Biopython code that builds the backbone (N, CA, C, O; Angstrom):
import numpy as np
from Bio.PDB.StructureBuilder import StructureBuilder

atoms = [
    (1, "UNK", "N", (-2.887, 5.291, -25.152)),
    (1, "UNK", "CA", (-2.076, 4.137, -24.828)),
    (1, "UNK", "C", (-1.720, 4.168, -23.338)),
    (1, "UNK", "O", (-1.248, 5.185, -22.828)),
    (2, "UNK", "N", (-1.946, 3.065, -22.656)),
    (2, "UNK", "CA", (-1.614, 2.986, -21.237)),
    (2, "UNK", "C", (-0.123, 2.815, -21.051)),
    (2, "UNK", "O", (0.541, 2.097, -21.798)),
    (3, "UNK", "N", (0.380, 3.483, -20.049)),
    (3, "UNK", "CA", (1.792, 3.382, -19.700)),
    (3, "UNK", "C", (1.872, 2.853, -18.281)),
    (3, "UNK", "O", (1.310, 3.445, -17.360)),
    (4, "UNK", "N", (2.570, 1.735, -18.101)),
    (4, "UNK", "CA", (2.694, 1.172, -16.775)),
    (4, "UNK", "C", (3.913, 1.736, -16.066)),
    (4, "UNK", "O", (5.011, 1.779, -16.620)),
    (5, "UNK", "N", (3.700, 2.164, -14.840)),
    (5, "UNK", "CA", (4.764, 2.705, -14.000)),
    (5, "UNK", "C", (5.505, 1.571, -13.305)),
    (5, "UNK", "O", (5.077, 0.417, -13.339)),
    (6, "UNK", "N", (6.608, 1.912, -12.683)),
    (6, "UNK", "CA", (7.340, 0.943, -11.868)),
    (6, "UNK", "C", (6.472, 0.517, -10.686)),
    (6, "UNK", "O", (5.605, 1.271, -10.243)),
    (7, "UNK", "N", (6.705, -0.670, -10.186)),
    (7, "UNK", "CA", (5.972, -1.171, -9.024)),
    (7, "UNK", "C", (6.537, -0.522, -7.765)),
    (7, "UNK", "O", (7.737, -0.630, -7.514)),
    (8, "UNK", "N", (5.709, 0.149, -6.968)),
    (8, "UNK", "CA", (6.210, 0.715, -5.715)),
    (8, "UNK", "C", (6.656, -0.394, -4.767)),
    (8, "UNK", "O", (5.990, -1.424, -4.651)),
    (9, "UNK", "N", (7.763, -0.186, -4.101)),
    (9, "UNK", "CA", (8.286, -1.173, -3.166)),
    (9, "UNK", "C", (8.018, -0.711, -1.738)),
    (9, "UNK", "O", (8.519, 0.328, -1.308)),
    (10, "UNK", "N", (7.226, -1.490, -1.010)),
    (10, "UNK", "CA", (7.023, -1.189, 0.402)),
    (10, "UNK", "C", (8.335, -1.444, 1.118)),
    (10, "UNK", "O", (8.869, -2.553, 1.072)),
    (11, "UNK", "N", (8.857, -0.419, 1.783)),
    (11, "UNK", "CA", (10.141, -0.547, 2.456)),
    (11, "UNK", "C", (9.982, -0.858, 3.938)),
    (11, "UNK", "O", (10.945, -1.249, 4.597)),
    (12, "UNK", "N", (8.778, -0.689, 4.462)),
    (12, "UNK", "CA", (8.547, -0.981, 5.881)),
    (12, "UNK", "C", (7.059, -1.191, 6.124)),
    (12, "UNK", "O", (6.223, -0.544, 5.493)),
    (13, "UNK", "N", (6.734, -2.088, 7.031)),
    (13, "UNK", "CA", (5.379, -2.293, 7.534)),
    (13, "UNK", "C", (5.545, -2.779, 8.971)),
    (13, "UNK", "O", (6.019, -3.890, 9.207)),
    (14, "UNK", "N", (5.158, -1.953, 9.913)),
    (14, "UNK", "CA", (5.330, -2.337, 11.308)),
    (14, "UNK", "C", (4.187, -1.785, 12.152)),
    (14, "UNK", "O", (3.583, -0.767, 11.815)),
    (15, "UNK", "N", (3.906, -2.466, 13.239)),
    (15, "UNK", "CA", (2.802, -2.124, 14.105)),
    (15, "UNK", "C", (3.241, -1.177, 15.217)),
    (15, "UNK", "O", (4.300, -1.356, 15.819)),
    (16, "UNK", "N", (2.420, -0.176, 15.480)),
    (16, "UNK", "CA", (2.626, 0.763, 16.579)),
    (16, "UNK", "C", (1.305, 0.895, 17.336)),
    (16, "UNK", "O", (0.301, 0.305, 16.938)),
    (17, "UNK", "N", (1.302, 1.651, 18.405)),
    (17, "UNK", "CA", (0.055, 1.908, 19.136)),
    (17, "UNK", "C", (-0.958, 2.655, 18.265)),
    (17, "UNK", "O", (-2.163, 2.526, 18.483)),
    (18, "UNK", "N", (-0.496, 3.427, 17.290)),
    (18, "UNK", "CA", (-1.373, 4.205, 16.410)),
    (18, "UNK", "C", (-1.939, 3.373, 15.264)),
    (18, "UNK", "O", (-2.921, 3.774, 14.639)),
    (19, "UNK", "N", (-1.334, 2.221, 14.978)),
    (19, "UNK", "CA", (-1.774, 1.378, 13.869)),
    (19, "UNK", "C", (-0.577, 0.798, 13.139)),
    (19, "UNK", "O", (0.547, 0.845, 13.639)),
    (20, "UNK", "N", (-0.817, 0.253, 11.959)),
    (20, "UNK", "CA", (0.268, -0.310, 11.153)),
    (20, "UNK", "C", (0.803, 0.775, 10.230)),
    (20, "UNK", "O", (0.065, 1.358, 9.435)),
    (21, "UNK", "N", (2.092, 1.033, 10.352)),
    (21, "UNK", "CA", (2.749, 2.081, 9.573)),
    (21, "UNK", "C", (3.367, 1.454, 8.325)),
    (21, "UNK", "O", (4.061, 0.441, 8.407)),
    (22, "UNK", "N", (3.110, 2.060, 7.182)),
    (22, "UNK", "CA", (3.634, 1.598, 5.898)),
    (22, "UNK", "C", (4.454, 2.709, 5.264)),
    (22, "UNK", "O", (4.062, 3.875, 5.297)),
    (23, "UNK", "N", (5.578, 2.350, 4.694)),
    (23, "UNK", "CA", (6.428, 3.291, 3.955)),
    (23, "UNK", "C", (6.798, 2.642, 2.636)),
    (23, "UNK", "O", (6.994, 1.428, 2.573)),
    (24, "UNK", "N", (6.894, 3.442, 1.574)),
    (24, "UNK", "CA", (7.300, 2.910, 0.282)),
    (24, "UNK", "C", (8.181, 3.914, -0.443)),
    (24, "UNK", "O", (8.211, 5.102, -0.122)),
    (25, "UNK", "N", (8.894, 3.394, -1.429)),
    (25, "UNK", "CA", (9.815, 4.199, -2.228)),
    (25, "UNK", "C", (8.993, 4.910, -3.305)),
    (25, "UNK", "O", (8.185, 4.264, -3.972)),
    (26, "UNK", "N", (9.175, 6.227, -3.495)),
    (26, "UNK", "CA", (8.401, 6.939, -4.515)),
    (26, "UNK", "C", (8.695, 6.420, -5.921)),
    (26, "UNK", "O", (9.785, 5.919, -6.200)),
    (27, "UNK", "N", (7.702, 6.551, -6.796)),
    (27, "UNK", "CA", (7.808, 6.105, -8.183)),
    (27, "UNK", "C", (7.786, 7.331, -9.090)),
    (27, "UNK", "O", (6.886, 8.165, -8.990)),
    (28, "UNK", "N", (8.773, 7.440, -9.971)),
    (28, "UNK", "CA", (8.811, 8.544, -10.935)),
    (28, "UNK", "C", (7.562, 8.526, -11.805)),
    (28, "UNK", "O", (7.187, 7.482, -12.339)),
    (29, "UNK", "N", (6.923, 9.671, -11.945)),
    (29, "UNK", "CA", (5.742, 9.793, -12.794)),
    (29, "UNK", "C", (4.432, 9.531, -12.089)),
    (29, "UNK", "O", (3.370, 9.718, -12.682)),
    (30, "UNK", "N", (4.474, 9.102, -10.839)),
    (30, "UNK", "CA", (3.231, 8.822, -10.108)),
    (30, "UNK", "C", (2.525, 10.128, -9.759)),
    (30, "UNK", "O", (3.158, 11.099, -9.345)),
    (31, "UNK", "N", (1.205, 10.138, -9.932)),
    (31, "UNK", "CA", (0.396, 11.282, -9.511)),
    (31, "UNK", "C", (-0.394, 10.953, -8.246)),
    (31, "UNK", "O", (-0.888, 11.846, -7.559)),
    (32, "UNK", "N", (-0.506, 9.654, -7.950)),
    (32, "UNK", "CA", (-1.146, 9.220, -6.710)),
    (32, "UNK", "C", (-0.754, 7.769, -6.436)),
    (32, "UNK", "O", (-0.182, 7.085, -7.286)),
    (33, "UNK", "N", (-1.079, 7.326, -5.226)),
    (33, "UNK", "CA", (-0.824, 5.942, -4.816)),
    (33, "UNK", "C", (-2.124, 5.349, -4.308)),
    (33, "UNK", "O", (-2.898, 6.012, -3.618)),
    (34, "UNK", "N", (-2.353, 4.094, -4.657)),
    (34, "UNK", "CA", (-3.526, 3.363, -4.200)),
    (34, "UNK", "C", (-3.042, 2.277, -3.252)),
    (34, "UNK", "O", (-2.243, 1.422, -3.634)),
    (35, "UNK", "N", (-3.524, 2.314, -2.022)),
    (35, "UNK", "CA", (-3.073, 1.387, -0.996)),
    (35, "UNK", "C", (-4.150, 0.330, -0.765)),
    (35, "UNK", "O", (-5.327, 0.653, -0.600)),
    (36, "UNK", "N", (-3.729, -0.948, -0.756)),
    (36, "UNK", "CA", (-4.646, -2.076, -0.607)),
    (36, "UNK", "C", (-4.263, -2.917, 0.614)),
    (36, "UNK", "O", (-3.104, -2.970, 1.025)),
    (37, "UNK", "N", (-5.294, -3.579, 1.180)),
    (37, "UNK", "CA", (-5.079, -4.451, 2.335)),
    (37, "UNK", "C", (-5.930, -5.697, 2.172)),
    (37, "UNK", "O", (-6.992, -5.663, 1.552)),
    (38, "UNK", "N", (-5.448, -6.808, 2.740)),
    (38, "UNK", "CA", (-6.241, -8.027, 2.808)),
    (38, "UNK", "C", (-5.819, -8.818, 4.034)),
    (38, "UNK", "O", (-4.789, -8.538, 4.648)),
    (39, "UNK", "N", (-6.628, -9.808, 4.378)),
    (39, "UNK", "CA", (-6.279, -10.764, 5.423)),
    (39, "UNK", "C", (-6.298, -12.142, 4.788)),
    (39, "UNK", "O", (-7.161, -12.437, 3.961)),
    (40, "UNK", "N", (-5.348, -12.988, 5.171)),
    (40, "UNK", "CA", (-5.321, -14.362, 4.670)),
    (40, "UNK", "C", (-5.503, -14.463, 3.174)),
    (40, "UNK", "O", (-4.758, -13.857, 2.403)),
    (41, "UNK", "N", (-6.505, -15.237, 2.764)),
    (41, "UNK", "CA", (-6.730, -15.460, 1.334)),
    (41, "UNK", "C", (-7.844, -14.586, 0.776)),
    (41, "UNK", "O", (-8.347, -14.853, -0.316)),
    (42, "UNK", "N", (-8.238, -13.543, 1.509)),
    (42, "UNK", "CA", (-9.281, -12.648, 1.011)),
    (42, "UNK", "C", (-8.760, -11.838, -0.177)),
    (42, "UNK", "O", (-7.571, -11.880, -0.491)),
    (43, "UNK", "N", (-9.643, -11.115, -0.822)),
    (43, "UNK", "CA", (-9.264, -10.258, -1.948)),
    (43, "UNK", "C", (-8.701, -8.937, -1.452)),
    (43, "UNK", "O", (-9.004, -8.498, -0.343)),
    (44, "UNK", "N", (-7.877, -8.306, -2.285)),
    (44, "UNK", "CA", (-7.347, -6.983, -1.968)),
    (44, "UNK", "C", (-8.495, -5.979, -1.950)),
    (44, "UNK", "O", (-9.358, -5.995, -2.828)),
    (45, "UNK", "N", (-8.500, -5.099, -0.935)),
    (45, "UNK", "CA", (-9.488, -4.029, -0.808)),
    (45, "UNK", "C", (-8.730, -2.715, -0.693)),
    (45, "UNK", "O", (-7.828, -2.584, 0.134)),
    (46, "UNK", "N", (-9.096, -1.744, -1.521)),
    (46, "UNK", "CA", (-8.423, -0.443, -1.445)),
    (46, "UNK", "C", (-8.859, 0.272, -0.180)),
    (46, "UNK", "O", (-10.051, 0.425, 0.084)),
    (47, "UNK", "N", (-7.859, 0.718, 0.613)),
    (47, "UNK", "CA", (-8.156, 1.403, 1.872)),
    (47, "UNK", "C", (-7.787, 2.874, 1.845)),
    (47, "UNK", "O", (-8.193, 3.631, 2.726)),
    (48, "UNK", "N", (-7.019, 3.289, 0.839)),
    (48, "UNK", "CA", (-6.641, 4.703, 0.775)),
    (48, "UNK", "C", (-6.168, 5.066, -0.624)),
    (48, "UNK", "O", (-5.599, 4.243, -1.342)),
    (49, "UNK", "N", (-6.416, 6.319, -0.992)),
    (49, "UNK", "CA", (-5.844, 6.940, -2.190)),
    (49, "UNK", "C", (-5.088, 8.158, -1.704)),
    (49, "UNK", "O", (-5.658, 9.041, -1.064)),
    (50, "UNK", "N", (-3.798, 8.203, -2.011)),
    (50, "UNK", "CA", (-2.927, 9.254, -1.489)),
    (50, "UNK", "C", (-2.286, 10.019, -2.637)),
    (50, "UNK", "O", (-2.064, 9.458, -3.710)),
    (51, "UNK", "N", (-1.987, 11.298, -2.417)),
    (51, "UNK", "CA", (-1.322, 12.040, -3.483)),
    (51, "UNK", "C", (0.144, 11.641, -3.578)),
    (51, "UNK", "O", (0.676, 10.971, -2.692)),
    (52, "UNK", "N", (0.784, 12.056, -4.650)),
    (52, "UNK", "CA", (2.135, 11.579, -4.962)),
    (52, "UNK", "C", (3.197, 12.051, -3.974)),
    (52, "UNK", "O", (4.298, 11.501, -3.956)),
    (53, "UNK", "N", (2.898, 13.044, -3.162)),
    (53, "UNK", "CA", (3.887, 13.512, -2.186)),
    (53, "UNK", "C", (3.929, 12.617, -0.948)),
    (53, "UNK", "O", (4.858, 12.715, -0.147)),
    (54, "UNK", "N", (2.940, 11.754, -0.788)),
    (54, "UNK", "CA", (2.879, 10.879, 0.385)),
    (54, "UNK", "C", (3.510, 9.531, 0.073)),
    (54, "UNK", "O", (3.136, 8.867, -0.893)),
    (55, "UNK", "N", (4.456, 9.140, 0.886)),
    (55, "UNK", "CA", (5.079, 7.826, 0.737)),
    (55, "UNK", "C", (5.032, 7.054, 2.049)),
    (55, "UNK", "O", (5.836, 6.155, 2.297)),
    (56, "UNK", "N", (4.069, 7.432, 2.879)),
    (56, "UNK", "CA", (3.825, 6.675, 4.107)),
    (56, "UNK", "C", (2.353, 6.793, 4.464)),
    (56, "UNK", "O", (1.659, 7.715, 4.038)),
    (57, "UNK", "N", (1.897, 5.829, 5.261)),
    (57, "UNK", "CA", (0.490, 5.791, 5.658)),
    (57, "UNK", "C", (0.392, 4.971, 6.936)),
    (57, "UNK", "O", (1.106, 3.981, 7.099)),
    (58, "UNK", "N", (-0.489, 5.381, 7.841)),
    (58, "UNK", "CA", (-0.759, 4.608, 9.045)),
    (58, "UNK", "C", (-2.186, 4.094, 8.978)),
    (58, "UNK", "O", (-3.140, 4.871, 8.945)),
    (59, "UNK", "N", (-2.319, 2.769, 8.957)),
    (59, "UNK", "CA", (-3.633, 2.128, 8.943)),
    (59, "UNK", "C", (-4.082, 1.961, 10.386)),
    (59, "UNK", "O", (-3.592, 1.090, 11.105)),
    (60, "UNK", "N", (-5.013, 2.797, 10.798)),
    (60, "UNK", "CA", (-5.482, 2.781, 12.190)),
    (60, "UNK", "C", (-6.790, 2.001, 12.340)),
    (60, "UNK", "O", (-7.422, 2.055, 13.395)),
    (61, "UNK", "N", (-7.203, 1.274, 11.293)),
    (61, "UNK", "CA", (-8.493, 0.584, 11.331)),
    (61, "UNK", "C", (-8.378, -0.914, 11.598)),
    (61, "UNK", "O", (-9.382, -1.626, 11.570)),
    (62, "UNK", "N", (-7.173, -1.393, 11.854)),
    (62, "UNK", "CA", (-6.978, -2.825, 12.061)),
    (62, "UNK", "C", (-7.500, -3.323, 13.398)),
    (62, "UNK", "O", (-7.692, -2.554, 14.340)),
    (63, "UNK", "N", (-7.722, -4.624, 13.457)),
    (63, "UNK", "CA", (-8.172, -5.294, 14.677)),
    (63, "UNK", "C", (-6.953, -5.931, 15.344)),
    (63, "UNK", "O", (-6.178, -6.633, 14.695)),
    (64, "UNK", "N", (-6.794, -5.684, 16.629)),
    (64, "UNK", "CA", (-5.651, -6.206, 17.376)),
    (64, "UNK", "C", (-5.520, -7.720, 17.203)),
    (64, "UNK", "O", (-6.502, -8.457, 17.296)),
    (65, "UNK", "N", (-4.280, -8.172, 16.949)),
    (65, "UNK", "CA", (-3.987, -9.585, 16.796)),
    (65, "UNK", "C", (-4.178, -10.122, 15.387)),
    (65, "UNK", "O", (-3.866, -11.284, 15.128)),
    (66, "UNK", "N", (-4.683, -9.305, 14.472)),
    (66, "UNK", "CA", (-4.934, -9.735, 13.094)),
    (66, "UNK", "C", (-3.721, -9.453, 12.224)),
    (66, "UNK", "O", (-3.120, -8.383, 12.315)),
    (67, "UNK", "N", (-3.362, -10.417, 11.377)),
    (67, "UNK", "CA", (-2.289, -10.210, 10.410)),
    (67, "UNK", "C", (-2.889, -9.642, 9.140)),
    (67, "UNK", "O", (-3.818, -10.213, 8.568)),
    (68, "UNK", "N", (-2.351, -8.511, 8.702)),
    (68, "UNK", "CA", (-2.799, -7.855, 7.477)),
    (68, "UNK", "C", (-1.677, -7.883, 6.451)),
    (68, "UNK", "O", (-0.496, -7.844, 6.795)),
    (69, "UNK", "N", (-2.067, -7.951, 5.193)),
    (69, "UNK", "CA", (-1.131, -7.882, 4.067)),
    (69, "UNK", "C", (-1.436, -6.600, 3.318)),
    (69, "UNK", "O", (-2.598, -6.257, 3.100)),
    (70, "UNK", "N", (-0.390, -5.898, 2.927)),
    (70, "UNK", "CA", (-0.537, -4.612, 2.248)),
    (70, "UNK", "C", (0.224, -4.609, 0.936)),
    (70, "UNK", "O", (1.259, -5.259, 0.796)),
    (71, "UNK", "N", (-0.310, -3.866, -0.020)),
    (71, "UNK", "CA", (0.393, -3.611, -1.267)),
    (71, "UNK", "C", (-0.009, -2.221, -1.747)),
    (71, "UNK", "O", (-1.038, -1.686, -1.336)),
    (72, "UNK", "N", (0.805, -1.647, -2.611)),
    (72, "UNK", "CA", (0.547, -0.293, -3.095)),
    (72, "UNK", "C", (0.751, -0.264, -4.602)),
    (72, "UNK", "O", (1.629, -0.942, -5.134)),
    (73, "UNK", "N", (-0.072, 0.532, -5.286)),
    (73, "UNK", "CA", (0.050, 0.747, -6.729)),
    (73, "UNK", "C", (0.287, 2.231, -6.960)),
    (73, "UNK", "O", (-0.245, 3.079, -6.244)),
    (74, "UNK", "N", (1.086, 2.526, -7.963)),
    (74, "UNK", "CA", (1.286, 3.904, -8.388)),
    (74, "UNK", "C", (0.322, 4.185, -9.537)),
    (74, "UNK", "O", (0.048, 3.311, -10.358)),
    (75, "UNK", "N", (-0.183, 5.401, -9.585)),
    (75, "UNK", "CA", (-1.099, 5.801, -10.650)),
    (75, "UNK", "C", (-0.578, 7.077, -11.281)),
    (75, "UNK", "O", (-0.076, 7.963, -10.590)),
    (76, "UNK", "N", (-0.701, 7.169, -12.614)),
    (76, "UNK", "CA", (-0.364, 8.393, -13.328)),
    (76, "UNK", "C", (-1.545, 8.740, -14.218)),
    (76, "UNK", "O", (-2.535, 8.009, -14.249)),
    (77, "UNK", "N", (-1.451, 9.846, -14.941)),
    (77, "UNK", "CA", (-2.522, 10.234, -15.852)),
    (77, "UNK", "C", (-2.709, 9.197, -16.962)),
    (77, "UNK", "O", (-3.784, 9.107, -17.556)),
    (78, "UNK", "N", (-1.655, 8.411, -17.241)),
    (78, "UNK", "CA", (-1.697, 7.459, -18.348)),
    (78, "UNK", "C", (-1.876, 6.007, -17.935)),
    (78, "UNK", "O", (-1.913, 5.136, -18.804)),
    (79, "UNK", "N", (-1.986, 5.716, -16.667)),
    (79, "UNK", "CA", (-2.167, 4.323, -16.285)),
    (79, "UNK", "C", (-1.747, 4.008, -14.870)),
    (79, "UNK", "O", (-1.503, 4.900, -14.057)),
    (80, "UNK", "N", (-1.669, 2.713, -14.591)),
    (80, "UNK", "CA", (-1.362, 2.196, -13.261)),
    (80, "UNK", "C", (-0.121, 1.331, -13.300)),
    (80, "UNK", "O", (0.271, 0.819, -14.348)),
    (81, "UNK", "N", (0.489, 1.180, -12.140)),
    (81, "UNK", "CA", (1.586, 0.214, -12.010)),
    (81, "UNK", "C", (0.986, -1.154, -11.709)),
    (81, "UNK", "O", (-0.188, -1.253, -11.352)),
    (82, "UNK", "N", (1.766, -2.181, -11.848)),
    (82, "UNK", "CA", (1.424, -3.485, -11.322)),
    (82, "UNK", "C", (1.593, -3.379, -9.813)),
    (82, "UNK", "O", (1.969, -2.322, -9.308)),
    (83, "UNK", "N", (1.328, -4.430, -9.105)),
    (83, "UNK", "CA", (1.525, -4.412, -7.652)),
    (83, "UNK", "C", (2.053, -5.761, -7.199)),
    (83, "UNK", "O", (1.913, -6.769, -7.892)),
    (84, "UNK", "N", (2.658, -5.758, -6.030)),
    (84, "UNK", "CA", (3.167, -6.976, -5.424)),
    (84, "UNK", "C", (1.974, -7.780, -4.918)),
    (84, "UNK", "O", (1.366, -7.410, -3.915)),
    (85, "UNK", "N", (1.632, -8.870, -5.592)),
    (85, "UNK", "CA", (0.442, -9.634, -5.246)),
    (85, "UNK", "C", (0.571, -10.376, -3.922)),
    (85, "UNK", "O", (-0.445, -10.725, -3.321)),
    (86, "UNK", "N", (1.776, -10.624, -3.457)),
    (86, "UNK", "CA", (1.974, -11.251, -2.156)),
    (86, "UNK", "C", (1.771, -10.234, -1.044)),
    (86, "UNK", "O", (1.125, -10.516, -0.034)),
    (87, "UNK", "N", (2.336, -9.043, -1.245)),
    (87, "UNK", "CA", (2.215, -7.983, -0.259)),
    (87, "UNK", "C", (3.201, -8.139, 0.887)),
    (87, "UNK", "O", (3.967, -9.101, 0.947)),
    (88, "UNK", "N", (3.164, -7.187, 1.779)),
    (88, "UNK", "CA", (4.000, -7.163, 2.974)),
    (88, "UNK", "C", (3.057, -7.302, 4.170)),
    (88, "UNK", "O", (2.010, -6.657, 4.205)),
    (89, "UNK", "N", (3.413, -8.129, 5.141)),
    (89, "UNK", "CA", (2.503, -8.374, 6.262)),
    (89, "UNK", "C", (2.961, -7.697, 7.544)),
    (89, "UNK", "O", (4.140, -7.401, 7.739)),
    (90, "UNK", "N", (1.988, -7.467, 8.401)),
    (90, "UNK", "CA", (2.228, -6.943, 9.748)),
    (90, "UNK", "C", (1.058, -7.367, 10.615)),
    (90, "UNK", "O", (-0.071, -7.480, 10.138)),
    (91, "UNK", "N", (1.332, -7.600, 11.893)),
    (91, "UNK", "CA", (0.290, -7.968, 12.858)),
    (91, "UNK", "C", (-0.106, -6.720, 13.626)),
    (91, "UNK", "O", (0.752, -6.018, 14.162)),
    (92, "UNK", "N", (-1.389, -6.443, 13.681)),
    (92, "UNK", "CA", (-1.887, -5.267, 14.381)),
    (92, "UNK", "C", (-1.770, -5.480, 15.894)),
    (92, "UNK", "O", (-2.143, -6.536, 16.407)),
    (93, "UNK", "N", (-1.249, -4.470, 16.606)),
    (93, "UNK", "CA", (-1.128, -4.551, 18.076)),
    (93, "UNK", "C", (-2.475, -4.442, 18.742)),
    (93, "UNK", "O", (-2.562, -4.490, 19.969)),
]
sb = StructureBuilder()
sb.init_structure("model")
sb.init_model(0)
sb.init_chain("A")
sb.init_seg("    ")
for serial, (resi, resn, name, xyz) in enumerate(atoms, 1):
    if name == "N":
        sb.init_residue(resn, " ", resi, " ")
    sb.init_atom(name, np.array(xyz, "f"), 0.0, 1.0, " ", f" {name:<3s}", serial, name[0])
structure = sb.get_structure()
């Protein structure tokens, strides 16, 4: 039986010289996090899989001047969380 975890909440998304920095609140029971990115009306593309101890990530692959939308899912041995389909946006420097 699949068990859905709480939806991780991105608490920050901001642009730096190193890239777009993302932070989120940890989810109880998560064994990993799946980070997704999109532009405009494109589909979500997974850009990273992180272990449960990581609650931040710097996306250094963005193109300057582009607005990116990010969302994160929590994963456990028994299933996945839902995700914020709107996402959080940031403009790459």
